[in-house]
N, C-alpha and C positions, 0 to 999 in steps of 0.2 A: 599545572604546579603551584600557580598565586591559589588557585582555589582550596590547595591542601594546606598550605600556611592560613589562610585565613580561618579554614575549619579547626586547626589546631590550636589558634588562638582565642576562639571561641569554646573550646572544651575546658578551659581552666576559670571560667568566671560565673560561677552561680549556677542554679539549677535551669533557669528558664534560659539562660545563656547556651547549656548543655543540649536541651531539647532543640532550639534552634541550630545547633552544630549539628547533632546527629539527624535532625531533617534535611537540613544541606547536602550530609555527608549522602543520604539516601535518595536523595534527587540528582545527586551527582552519579551516583552509582546507576540510576534508572535511566538518564540522559541517553547514553549509546544505546541499551534495550529498546529505547523508544523510538530510537531513530532506525534498526534494524526494523522494527515490526512495521514502520511506517513504509520503510523502502518495501519491505515483501509486500505490502497491503498493494502498493502502487504496481509492483508486478503483477499482482493477482489481477488486479482490475484493466491492466495492460492486456494481460491474456484473455481475460472476457471479452473486452471490445474487440480483440482480434479475429474470438471465436463469432462472435456476432456480426462482424464485417464478411467472413468467409461462409458462414449460412447465409445472410443475405444473398450474398453473389452466386452460391449454389442455386437457389429459390428462384433466382431470376435467369441463372441458366436454364435450369430445367423447365421452367415455364416458357421460355424462349424455342426449347425444343418440342414441346407438346404444341404448342402453338404452330411450327413446321410442320410437325407431323399432321396435325389437325388440316391444314392448308392443302399439303399433297392429297389427303384422303377426299378433300372434297373437290380437288381439281380432277381426280381419277374417276 
């Protein structure tokens, strides 16, 4: 609310003030959009990290199984 009042005061004082006020209004409008985009990027990064962890875990399990099978074949 305070931002809207300060923006309204700036609109009535000369062309430079109007440009400044328009820029401030635009930036205030973009702020929630930017926060949303950042949160989406964080979720995306978390998903990639989780996928990478699961992938590594799967590789380790597969390597363990292969080693166990090789050991059984050697013992037989």
